[in-house]
PyMOL CGO cylinders between C-alpha atoms (Angstrom):
from pymol import cmd
from pymol.cgo import CYLINDER

trace = [
    CYLINDER, -63.03, 16.17, -59.49, -61.08, 12.98, -60.41, 0.3, 1, 1, 1, 1, 1, 1,
    CYLINDER, -61.08, 12.98, -60.41, -62.78, 9.65, -59.95, 0.3, 1, 1, 1, 1, 1, 1,
    CYLINDER, -62.78, 9.65, -59.95, -61.90, 7.65, -56.90, 0.3, 1, 1, 1, 1, 1, 1,
    CYLINDER, -61.90, 7.65, -56.90, -60.60, 3.99, -57.04, 0.3, 1, 1, 1, 1, 1, 1,
    CYLINDER, -60.60, 3.99, -57.04, -60.97, 1.53, -54.26, 0.3, 1, 1, 1, 1, 1, 1,
    CYLINDER, -60.97, 1.53, -54.26, -57.98, -0.62, -52.99, 0.3, 1, 1, 1, 1, 1, 1,
    CYLINDER, -57.98, -0.62, -52.99, -58.89, -4.23, -52.33, 0.3, 1, 1, 1, 1, 1, 1,
    CYLINDER, -58.89, -4.23, -52.33, -56.59, -6.30, -50.10, 0.3, 1, 1, 1, 1, 1, 1,
    CYLINDER, -56.59, -6.30, -50.10, -57.36, -9.91, -49.22, 0.3, 1, 1, 1, 1, 1, 1,
    CYLINDER, -57.36, -9.91, -49.22, -60.89, -9.55, -50.60, 0.3, 1, 1, 1, 1, 1, 1,
    CYLINDER, -60.89, -9.55, -50.60, -61.63, -6.57, -48.33, 0.3, 1, 1, 1, 1, 1, 1,
    CYLINDER, -61.63, -6.57, -48.33, -62.14, -2.99, -49.43, 0.3, 1, 1, 1, 1, 1, 1,
    CYLINDER, -62.14, -2.99, -49.43, -59.55, -0.91, -47.60, 0.3, 1, 1, 1, 1, 1, 1,
    CYLINDER, -59.55, -0.91, -47.60, -60.76, 2.55, -48.75, 0.3, 1, 1, 1, 1, 1, 1,
    CYLINDER, -60.76, 2.55, -48.75, -61.00, 5.05, -51.61, 0.3, 1, 1, 1, 1, 1, 1,
    CYLINDER, -61.00, 5.05, -51.61, -57.72, 6.32, -53.19, 0.3, 1, 1, 1, 1, 1, 1,
    CYLINDER, -57.72, 6.32, -53.19, -57.27, 9.12, -55.69, 0.3, 1, 1, 1, 1, 1, 1,
    CYLINDER, -57.27, 9.12, -55.69, -55.58, 8.08, -59.05, 0.3, 1, 1, 1, 1, 1, 1,
    CYLINDER, -55.58, 8.08, -59.05, -52.77, 10.52, -58.44, 0.3, 1, 1, 1, 1, 1, 1,
    CYLINDER, -52.77, 10.52, -58.44, -51.76, 8.58, -55.32, 0.3, 1, 1, 1, 1, 1, 1,
    CYLINDER, -51.76, 8.58, -55.32, -51.48, 5.40, -57.37, 0.3, 1, 1, 1, 1, 1, 1,
    CYLINDER, -51.48, 5.40, -57.37, -48.99, 7.01, -59.77, 0.3, 1, 1, 1, 1, 1, 1,
    CYLINDER, -48.99, 7.01, -59.77, -46.86, 8.49, -56.88, 0.3, 1, 1, 1, 1, 1, 1,
    CYLINDER, -46.86, 8.49, -56.88, -43.32, 7.06, -56.67, 0.3, 1, 1, 1, 1, 1, 1,
    CYLINDER, -43.32, 7.06, -56.67, -42.55, 4.75, -53.87, 0.3, 1, 1, 1, 1, 1, 1,
    CYLINDER, -42.55, 4.75, -53.87, -41.15, 6.55, -50.79, 0.3, 1, 1, 1, 1, 1, 1,
    CYLINDER, -41.15, 6.55, -50.79, -37.43, 6.02, -50.16, 0.3, 1, 1, 1, 1, 1, 1,
    CYLINDER, -37.43, 6.02, -50.16, -36.28, 5.46, -46.60, 0.3, 1, 1, 1, 1, 1, 1,
    CYLINDER, -36.28, 5.46, -46.60, -34.64, 8.51, -45.25, 0.3, 1, 1, 1, 1, 1, 1,
    CYLINDER, -34.64, 8.51, -45.25, -31.01, 8.57, -44.05, 0.3, 1, 1, 1, 1, 1, 1,
    CYLINDER, -31.01, 8.57, -44.05, -32.17, 8.55, -40.37, 0.3, 1, 1, 1, 1, 1, 1,
    CYLINDER, -32.17, 8.55, -40.37, -34.29, 5.36, -40.97, 0.3, 1, 1, 1, 1, 1, 1,
    CYLINDER, -34.29, 5.36, -40.97, -31.34, 3.47, -42.34, 0.3, 1, 1, 1, 1, 1, 1,
    CYLINDER, -31.34, 3.47, -42.34, -28.95, 4.22, -39.47, 0.3, 1, 1, 1, 1, 1, 1,
    CYLINDER, -28.95, 4.22, -39.47, -28.60, 1.73, -36.76, 0.3, 1, 1, 1, 1, 1, 1,
    CYLINDER, -28.60, 1.73, -36.76, -29.99, 2.35, -33.27, 0.3, 1, 1, 1, 1, 1, 1,
    CYLINDER, -29.99, 2.35, -33.27, -26.47, 2.76, -31.81, 0.3, 1, 1, 1, 1, 1, 1,
    CYLINDER, -26.47, 2.76, -31.81, -25.54, 5.42, -34.34, 0.3, 1, 1, 1, 1, 1, 1,
    CYLINDER, -25.54, 5.42, -34.34, -27.09, 8.51, -32.78, 0.3, 1, 1, 1, 1, 1, 1,
    CYLINDER, -27.09, 8.51, -32.78, -26.01, 11.93, -33.87, 0.3, 1, 1, 1, 1, 1, 1,
    CYLINDER, -26.01, 11.93, -33.87, -23.34, 13.40, -31.59, 0.3, 1, 1, 1, 1, 1, 1,
    CYLINDER, -23.34, 13.40, -31.59, -23.05, 10.17, -29.57, 0.3, 1, 1, 1, 1, 1, 1,
    CYLINDER, -23.05, 10.17, -29.57, -20.56, 7.37, -29.65, 0.3, 1, 1, 1, 1, 1, 1,
    CYLINDER, -20.56, 7.37, -29.65, -21.08, 3.58, -29.69, 0.3, 1, 1, 1, 1, 1, 1,
    CYLINDER, -21.08, 3.58, -29.69, -20.15, 1.73, -26.60, 0.3, 1, 1, 1, 1, 1, 1,
    CYLINDER, -20.15, 1.73, -26.60, -16.76, 0.11, -26.86, 0.3, 1, 1, 1, 1, 1, 1,
    CYLINDER, -16.76, 0.11, -26.86, -15.94, 2.38, -29.81, 0.3, 1, 1, 1, 1, 1, 1,
    CYLINDER, -15.94, 2.38, -29.81, -13.09, 4.83, -29.98, 0.3, 1, 1, 1, 1, 1, 1,
    CYLINDER, -13.09, 4.83, -29.98, -11.97, 5.15, -26.31, 0.3, 1, 1, 1, 1, 1, 1,
    CYLINDER, -11.97, 5.15, -26.31, -9.21, 7.43, -25.00, 0.3, 1, 1, 1, 1, 1, 1,
    CYLINDER, -9.21, 7.43, -25.00, -5.83, 5.77, -24.92, 0.3, 1, 1, 1, 1, 1, 1,
    CYLINDER, -5.83, 5.77, -24.92, -4.91, 4.58, -21.43, 0.3, 1, 1, 1, 1, 1, 1,
    CYLINDER, -4.91, 4.58, -21.43, -2.35, 6.78, -19.61, 0.3, 1, 1, 1, 1, 1, 1,
    CYLINDER, -2.35, 6.78, -19.61, 1.06, 5.31, -18.70, 0.3, 1, 1, 1, 1, 1, 1,
    CYLINDER, 1.06, 5.31, -18.70, 0.48, 6.52, -15.13, 0.3, 1, 1, 1, 1, 1, 1,
    CYLINDER, 0.48, 6.52, -15.13, -1.62, 4.93, -12.39, 0.3, 1, 1, 1, 1, 1, 1,
    CYLINDER, -1.62, 4.93, -12.39, -3.36, 7.48, -10.26, 0.3, 1, 1, 1, 1, 1, 1,
    CYLINDER, -3.36, 7.48, -10.26, -5.01, 7.57, -6.85, 0.3, 1, 1, 1, 1, 1, 1,
    CYLINDER, -5.01, 7.57, -6.85, -7.07, 10.22, -5.07, 0.3, 1, 1, 1, 1, 1, 1,
    CYLINDER, -7.07, 10.22, -5.07, -5.70, 11.05, -1.59, 0.3, 1, 1, 1, 1, 1, 1,
    CYLINDER, -5.70, 11.05, -1.59, -8.12, 13.89, -0.80, 0.3, 1, 1, 1, 1, 1, 1,
    CYLINDER, -8.12, 13.89, -0.80, -11.22, 15.50, -2.06, 0.3, 1, 1, 1, 1, 1, 1,
    CYLINDER, -11.22, 15.50, -2.06, -12.87, 18.44, -0.28, 0.3, 1, 1, 1, 1, 1, 1,
    CYLINDER, -12.87, 18.44, -0.28, -15.62, 20.91, -0.97, 0.3, 1, 1, 1, 1, 1, 1,
    CYLINDER, -15.62, 20.91, -0.97, -14.33, 24.40, -0.31, 0.3, 1, 1, 1, 1, 1, 1,
    CYLINDER, -14.33, 24.40, -0.31, -16.32, 27.66, -0.12, 0.3, 1, 1, 1, 1, 1, 1,
    CYLINDER, -16.32, 27.66, -0.12, -15.42, 31.33, -0.61, 0.3, 1, 1, 1, 1, 1, 1,
    CYLINDER, -15.42, 31.33, -0.61, -17.77, 34.02, 0.56, 0.3, 1, 1, 1, 1, 1, 1,
    CYLINDER, -17.77, 34.02, 0.56, -18.82, 36.52, -2.14, 0.3, 1, 1, 1, 1, 1, 1,
    CYLINDER, -18.82, 36.52, -2.14, -21.19, 39.52, -2.14, 0.3, 1, 1, 1, 1, 1, 1,
    CYLINDER, -21.19, 39.52, -2.14, -24.13, 37.27, -3.40, 0.3, 1, 1, 1, 1, 1, 1,
    CYLINDER, -24.13, 37.27, -3.40, -23.35, 34.44, -0.93, 0.3, 1, 1, 1, 1, 1, 1,
    CYLINDER, -23.35, 34.44, -0.93, -20.98, 31.40, -0.90, 0.3, 1, 1, 1, 1, 1, 1,
    CYLINDER, -20.98, 31.40, -0.90, -19.32, 29.99, -4.00, 0.3, 1, 1, 1, 1, 1, 1,
    CYLINDER, -19.32, 29.99, -4.00, -18.51, 26.27, -3.79, 0.3, 1, 1, 1, 1, 1, 1,
    CYLINDER, -18.51, 26.27, -3.79, -15.50, 24.58, -5.44, 0.3, 1, 1, 1, 1, 1, 1,
    CYLINDER, -15.50, 24.58, -5.44, -13.84, 21.17, -5.17, 0.3, 1, 1, 1, 1, 1, 1,
    CYLINDER, -13.84, 21.17, -5.17, -10.27, 20.68, -4.10, 0.3, 1, 1, 1, 1, 1, 1,
    CYLINDER, -10.27, 20.68, -4.10, -8.66, 17.43, -5.23, 0.3, 1, 1, 1, 1, 1, 1,
    CYLINDER, -8.66, 17.43, -5.23, -5.27, 15.97, -4.30, 0.3, 1, 1, 1, 1, 1, 1,
    CYLINDER, -5.27, 15.97, -4.30, -3.90, 13.19, -6.53, 0.3, 1, 1, 1, 1, 1, 1,
    CYLINDER, -3.90, 13.19, -6.53, -0.84, 10.93, -6.67, 0.3, 1, 1, 1, 1, 1, 1,
    CYLINDER, -0.84, 10.93, -6.67, 0.33, 9.60, -9.98, 0.3, 1, 1, 1, 1, 1, 1,
    CYLINDER, 0.33, 9.60, -9.98, 3.14, 7.20, -10.81, 0.3, 1, 1, 1, 1, 1, 1,
    CYLINDER, 3.14, 7.20, -10.81, 4.33, 4.62, -13.30, 0.3, 1, 1, 1, 1, 1, 1,
    CYLINDER, 4.33, 4.62, -13.30, 5.47, 2.08, -10.62, 0.3, 1, 1, 1, 1, 1, 1,
    CYLINDER, 5.47, 2.08, -10.62, 8.95, 2.20, -12.13, 0.3, 1, 1, 1, 1, 1, 1,
    CYLINDER, 8.95, 2.20, -12.13, 10.49, 5.04, -10.22, 0.3, 1, 1, 1, 1, 1, 1,
    CYLINDER, 10.49, 5.04, -10.22, 8.47, 8.17, -11.29, 0.3, 1, 1, 1, 1, 1, 1,
    CYLINDER, 8.47, 8.17, -11.29, 5.94, 9.76, -8.99, 0.3, 1, 1, 1, 1, 1, 1,
    CYLINDER, 5.94, 9.76, -8.99, 4.26, 13.16, -8.45, 0.3, 1, 1, 1, 1, 1, 1,
    CYLINDER, 4.26, 13.16, -8.45, 1.66, 14.68, -6.13, 0.3, 1, 1, 1, 1, 1, 1,
    CYLINDER, 1.66, 14.68, -6.13, -0.72, 17.44, -7.53, 0.3, 1, 1, 1, 1, 1, 1,
    CYLINDER, -0.72, 17.44, -7.53, -3.53, 19.68, -6.39, 0.3, 1, 1, 1, 1, 1, 1,
    CYLINDER, -3.53, 19.68, -6.39, -6.37, 21.02, -8.45, 0.3, 1, 1, 1, 1, 1, 1,
    CYLINDER, -6.37, 21.02, -8.45, -9.40, 23.21, -7.73, 0.3, 1, 1, 1, 1, 1, 1,
    CYLINDER, -9.40, 23.21, -7.73, -12.51, 23.65, -9.96, 0.3, 1, 1, 1, 1, 1, 1,
    CYLINDER, -12.51, 23.65, -9.96, -16.32, 23.98, -9.88, 0.3, 1, 1, 1, 1, 1, 1,
    CYLINDER, -16.32, 23.98, -9.88, -16.80, 20.27, -10.64, 0.3, 1, 1, 1, 1, 1, 1,
    CYLINDER, -16.80, 20.27, -10.64, -14.87, 17.23, -9.52, 0.3, 1, 1, 1, 1, 1, 1,
    CYLINDER, -14.87, 17.23, -9.52, -13.92, 15.98, -13.02, 0.3, 1, 1, 1, 1, 1, 1,
    CYLINDER, -13.92, 15.98, -13.02, -12.26, 19.29, -13.94, 0.3, 1, 1, 1, 1, 1, 1,
    CYLINDER, -12.26, 19.29, -13.94, -10.50, 19.37, -10.56, 0.3, 1, 1, 1, 1, 1, 1,
    CYLINDER, -10.50, 19.37, -10.56, -9.10, 15.88, -11.12, 0.3, 1, 1, 1, 1, 1, 1,
    CYLINDER, -9.10, 15.88, -11.12, -7.77, 16.85, -14.60, 0.3, 1, 1, 1, 1, 1, 1,
    CYLINDER, -7.77, 16.85, -14.60, -6.07, 19.98, -13.13, 0.3, 1, 1, 1, 1, 1, 1,
    CYLINDER, -6.07, 19.98, -13.13, -4.59, 17.96, -10.25, 0.3, 1, 1, 1, 1, 1, 1,
    CYLINDER, -4.59, 17.96, -10.25, -3.21, 15.30, -12.74, 0.3, 1, 1, 1, 1, 1, 1,
    CYLINDER, -3.21, 15.30, -12.74, -1.59, 18.06, -14.89, 0.3, 1, 1, 1, 1, 1, 1,
    CYLINDER, -1.59, 18.06, -14.89, -0.05, 19.54, -11.67, 0.3, 1, 1, 1, 1, 1, 1,
    CYLINDER, -0.05, 19.54, -11.67, 1.24, 16.14, -10.53, 0.3, 1, 1, 1, 1, 1, 1,
    CYLINDER, 1.24, 16.14, -10.53, 2.88, 15.58, -14.00, 0.3, 1, 1, 1, 1, 1, 1,
    CYLINDER, 2.88, 15.58, -14.00, 4.59, 18.90, -13.81, 0.3, 1, 1, 1, 1, 1, 1,
    CYLINDER, 4.59, 18.90, -13.81, 5.99, 18.17, -10.33, 0.3, 1, 1, 1, 1, 1, 1,
    CYLINDER, 5.99, 18.17, -10.33, 6.99, 14.57, -11.10, 0.3, 1, 1, 1, 1, 1, 1,
    CYLINDER, 6.99, 14.57, -11.10, 10.37, 13.23, -9.78, 0.3, 1, 1, 1, 1, 1, 1,
    CYLINDER, 10.37, 13.23, -9.78, 12.40, 10.20, -10.94, 0.3, 1, 1, 1, 1, 1, 1,
    CYLINDER, 12.40, 10.20, -10.94, 13.95, 7.96, -8.28, 0.3, 1, 1, 1, 1, 1, 1,
    CYLINDER, 13.95, 7.96, -8.28, 17.20, 6.16, -8.30, 0.3, 1, 1, 1, 1, 1, 1,
    CYLINDER, 17.20, 6.16, -8.30, 16.19, 2.73, -6.92, 0.3, 1, 1, 1, 1, 1, 1,
    CYLINDER, 16.19, 2.73, -6.92, 18.37, -0.31, -6.14, 0.3, 1, 1, 1, 1, 1, 1,
    CYLINDER, 18.37, -0.31, -6.14, 18.04, -3.75, -7.82, 0.3, 1, 1, 1, 1, 1, 1,
    CYLINDER, 18.04, -3.75, -7.82, 15.42, -4.80, -5.23, 0.3, 1, 1, 1, 1, 1, 1,
    CYLINDER, 15.42, -4.80, -5.23, 13.42, -1.60, -5.79, 0.3, 1, 1, 1, 1, 1, 1,
    CYLINDER, 13.42, -1.60, -5.79, 14.45, -0.17, -2.47, 0.3, 1, 1, 1, 1, 1, 1,
    CYLINDER, 14.45, -0.17, -2.47, 16.32, 3.12, -1.64, 0.3, 1, 1, 1, 1, 1, 1,
    CYLINDER, 16.32, 3.12, -1.64, 20.06, 3.37, -1.05, 0.3, 1, 1, 1, 1, 1, 1,
    CYLINDER, 20.06, 3.37, -1.05, 20.06, 5.13, 2.38, 0.3, 1, 1, 1, 1, 1, 1,
    CYLINDER, 20.06, 5.13, 2.38, 17.81, 6.72, 5.05, 0.3, 1, 1, 1, 1, 1, 1,
    CYLINDER, 17.81, 6.72, 5.05, 15.95, 9.82, 4.07, 0.3, 1, 1, 1, 1, 1, 1,
    CYLINDER, 15.95, 9.82, 4.07, 13.92, 12.18, 6.15, 0.3, 1, 1, 1, 1, 1, 1,
    CYLINDER, 13.92, 12.18, 6.15, 11.97, 15.41, 5.31, 0.3, 1, 1, 1, 1, 1, 1,
    CYLINDER, 11.97, 15.41, 5.31, 9.58, 17.93, 6.80, 0.3, 1, 1, 1, 1, 1, 1,
    CYLINDER, 9.58, 17.93, 6.80, 6.69, 19.63, 4.93, 0.3, 1, 1, 1, 1, 1, 1,
    CYLINDER, 6.69, 19.63, 4.93, 4.59, 22.01, 7.00, 0.3, 1, 1, 1, 1, 1, 1,
    CYLINDER, 4.59, 22.01, 7.00, 3.72, 20.03, 10.16, 0.3, 1, 1, 1, 1, 1, 1,
    CYLINDER, 3.72, 20.03, 10.16, 4.43, 16.54, 8.60, 0.3, 1, 1, 1, 1, 1, 1,
    CYLINDER, 4.43, 16.54, 8.60, 7.76, 14.83, 9.22, 0.3, 1, 1, 1, 1, 1, 1,
    CYLINDER, 7.76, 14.83, 9.22, 8.44, 11.57, 7.36, 0.3, 1, 1, 1, 1, 1, 1,
    CYLINDER, 8.44, 11.57, 7.36, 11.43, 9.17, 7.62, 0.3, 1, 1, 1, 1, 1, 1,
    CYLINDER, 11.43, 9.17, 7.62, 12.06, 6.36, 5.07, 0.3, 1, 1, 1, 1, 1, 1,
    CYLINDER, 12.06, 6.36, 5.07, 14.56, 3.56, 5.80, 0.3, 1, 1, 1, 1, 1, 1,
    CYLINDER, 14.56, 3.56, 5.80, 15.65, 0.72, 3.57, 0.3, 1, 1, 1, 1, 1, 1,
    CYLINDER, 15.65, 0.72, 3.57, 14.88, -2.65, 5.03, 0.3, 1, 1, 1, 1, 1, 1,
    CYLINDER, 14.88, -2.65, 5.03, 15.68, -5.64, 2.72, 0.3, 1, 1, 1, 1, 1, 1,
    CYLINDER, 15.68, -5.64, 2.72, 13.14, -8.43, 2.52, 0.3, 1, 1, 1, 1, 1, 1,
    CYLINDER, 13.14, -8.43, 2.52, 10.38, -6.70, 4.44, 0.3, 1, 1, 1, 1, 1, 1,
    CYLINDER, 10.38, -6.70, 4.44, 8.27, -5.35, 1.60, 0.3, 1, 1, 1, 1, 1, 1,
    CYLINDER, 8.27, -5.35, 1.60, 6.55, -2.01, 1.91, 0.3, 1, 1, 1, 1, 1, 1,
    CYLINDER, 6.55, -2.01, 1.91, 5.81, -1.06, 5.51, 0.3, 1, 1, 1, 1, 1, 1,
    CYLINDER, 5.81, -1.06, 5.51, 3.99, 2.25, 5.44, 0.3, 1, 1, 1, 1, 1, 1,
    CYLINDER, 3.99, 2.25, 5.44, 0.61, 3.86, 6.26, 0.3, 1, 1, 1, 1, 1, 1,
    CYLINDER, 0.61, 3.86, 6.26, -1.50, 6.86, 5.41, 0.3, 1, 1, 1, 1, 1, 1,
    CYLINDER, -1.50, 6.86, 5.41, -0.84, 8.60, 2.03, 0.3, 1, 1, 1, 1, 1, 1,
    CYLINDER, -0.84, 8.60, 2.03, 2.87, 7.71, 2.44, 0.3, 1, 1, 1, 1, 1, 1,
    CYLINDER, 2.87, 7.71, 2.44, 2.04, 4.17, 1.32, 0.3, 1, 1, 1, 1, 1, 1,
    CYLINDER, 2.04, 4.17, 1.32, 0.14, 5.48, -1.73, 0.3, 1, 1, 1, 1, 1, 1,
    CYLINDER, 0.14, 5.48, -1.73, 3.12, 7.58, -2.85, 0.3, 1, 1, 1, 1, 1, 1,
    CYLINDER, 3.12, 7.58, -2.85, 5.63, 4.76, -2.40, 0.3, 1, 1, 1, 1, 1, 1,
    CYLINDER, 5.63, 4.76, -2.40, 3.32, 2.13, -4.08, 0.3, 1, 1, 1, 1, 1, 1,
    CYLINDER, 3.32, 2.13, -4.08, 2.83, 4.35, -7.20, 0.3, 1, 1, 1, 1, 1, 1,
    CYLINDER, 2.83, 4.35, -7.20, 6.62, 5.08, -7.29, 0.3, 1, 1, 1, 1, 1, 1,
    CYLINDER, 6.62, 5.08, -7.29, 7.26, 1.34, -7.30, 0.3, 1, 1, 1, 1, 1, 1,
    CYLINDER, 7.26, 1.34, -7.30, 9.30, 1.38, -4.06, 0.3, 1, 1, 1, 1, 1, 1,
    CYLINDER, 9.30, 1.38, -4.06, 9.41, -1.77, -1.94, 0.3, 1, 1, 1, 1, 1, 1,
    CYLINDER, 9.41, -1.77, -1.94, 11.61, -3.12, 0.89, 0.3, 1, 1, 1, 1, 1, 1,
    CYLINDER, 11.61, -3.12, 0.89, 11.37, 0.11, 2.88, 0.3, 1, 1, 1, 1, 1, 1,
    CYLINDER, 11.37, 0.11, 2.88, 10.01, 1.02, 6.35, 0.3, 1, 1, 1, 1, 1, 1,
    CYLINDER, 10.01, 1.02, 6.35, 8.48, 4.42, 6.97, 0.3, 1, 1, 1, 1, 1, 1,
    CYLINDER, 8.48, 4.42, 6.97, 7.82, 6.37, 10.11, 0.3, 1, 1, 1, 1, 1, 1,
    CYLINDER, 7.82, 6.37, 10.11, 5.58, 9.49, 10.50, 0.3, 1, 1, 1, 1, 1, 1,
    CYLINDER, 5.58, 9.49, 10.50, 7.51, 11.41, 13.18, 0.3, 1, 1, 1, 1, 1, 1,
    CYLINDER, 7.51, 11.41, 13.18, 4.80, 14.04, 13.51, 0.3, 1, 1, 1, 1, 1, 1,
    CYLINDER, 4.80, 14.04, 13.51, 1.18, 13.82, 14.77, 0.3, 1, 1, 1, 1, 1, 1,
    CYLINDER, 1.18, 13.82, 14.77, -0.19, 15.34, 11.58, 0.3, 1, 1, 1, 1, 1, 1,
    CYLINDER, -0.19, 15.34, 11.58, -3.08, 13.49, 10.04, 0.3, 1, 1, 1, 1, 1, 1,
    CYLINDER, -3.08, 13.49, 10.04, -3.19, 15.74, 6.92, 0.3, 1, 1, 1, 1, 1, 1,
    CYLINDER, -3.19, 15.74, 6.92, -2.78, 13.25, 4.07, 0.3, 1, 1, 1, 1, 1, 1,
    CYLINDER, -2.78, 13.25, 4.07, -1.80, 15.99, 1.52, 0.3, 1, 1, 1, 1, 1, 1,
    CYLINDER, -1.80, 15.99, 1.52, 1.01, 17.24, 3.74, 0.3, 1, 1, 1, 1, 1, 1,
    CYLINDER, 1.01, 17.24, 3.74, 2.13, 13.61, 4.51, 0.3, 1, 1, 1, 1, 1, 1,
    CYLINDER, 2.13, 13.61, 4.51, 2.26, 12.89, 0.78, 0.3, 1, 1, 1, 1, 1, 1,
    CYLINDER, 2.26, 12.89, 0.78, 4.29, 16.03, 0.02, 0.3, 1, 1, 1, 1, 1, 1,
    CYLINDER, 4.29, 16.03, 0.02, 6.63, 15.28, 2.88, 0.3, 1, 1, 1, 1, 1, 1,
    CYLINDER, 6.63, 15.28, 2.88, 7.20, 11.85, 1.36, 0.3, 1, 1, 1, 1, 1, 1,
    CYLINDER, 7.20, 11.85, 1.36, 8.02, 13.46, -2.01, 0.3, 1, 1, 1, 1, 1, 1,
    CYLINDER, 8.02, 13.46, -2.01, 10.47, 15.86, -0.34, 0.3, 1, 1, 1, 1, 1, 1,
    CYLINDER, 10.47, 15.86, -0.34, 12.11, 12.86, 1.41, 0.3, 1, 1, 1, 1, 1, 1,
    CYLINDER, 12.11, 12.86, 1.41, 12.36, 10.98, -1.88, 0.3, 1, 1, 1, 1, 1, 1,
    CYLINDER, 12.36, 10.98, -1.88, 14.13, 13.92, -3.51, 0.3, 1, 1, 1, 1, 1, 1,
    CYLINDER, 14.13, 13.92, -3.51, 17.19, 12.68, -1.54, 0.3, 1, 1, 1, 1, 1, 1,
    CYLINDER, 17.19, 12.68, -1.54, 17.29, 9.59, -3.77, 0.3, 1, 1, 1, 1, 1, 1,
    CYLINDER, 17.29, 9.59, -3.77, 16.37, 11.06, -7.11, 0.3, 1, 1, 1, 1, 1, 1,
    CYLINDER, 16.37, 11.06, -7.11, 18.40, 10.49, -10.33, 0.3, 1, 1, 1, 1, 1, 1,
    CYLINDER, 18.40, 10.49, -10.33, 21.09, 13.09, -10.98, 0.3, 1, 1, 1, 1, 1, 1,
    CYLINDER, 21.09, 13.09, -10.98, 20.61, 14.86, -14.25, 0.3, 1, 1, 1, 1, 1, 1,
]
cmd.load_cgo(trace, "trace")
């Protein structure tokens, strides 16, 4: 058995140490020790590489939890209605359903981009003439009114704001309170002032 040596630090005996331990090379810090606290595996630093911002502004106009009855019980999903627009004449309304809200929002955004329309606005960002449309039970009328700004309510206002329309007055001619149908009726009315291809 090899002889033991004692380590003395600050005039105190710390303990016996084998001679092999004295010859052992100094331990290098592992890769994990050298990394910073914010550099976790699989994670991202805050303020690091973020997704590029979309050119479209978006607004939720309806989110519902819907259920379908299956053999094992009820299956719950989320139904999301969203309006997107660039505030320069392009606007769209989309609907998406999924098991979680984030996925439903992504689906609704893709649907809205597919159904997007481009408006032919005047210099004052108004429309050229009266337009009216019906979608399901919702009936919407939009009239140009110079100098009045945007006079609208419900989801009609959301659609017109994201389209960048101002100086118009709107009227809901139906009693429908369904915000999705009101938004789609507004889109149908605005089709009367779209740019010709």
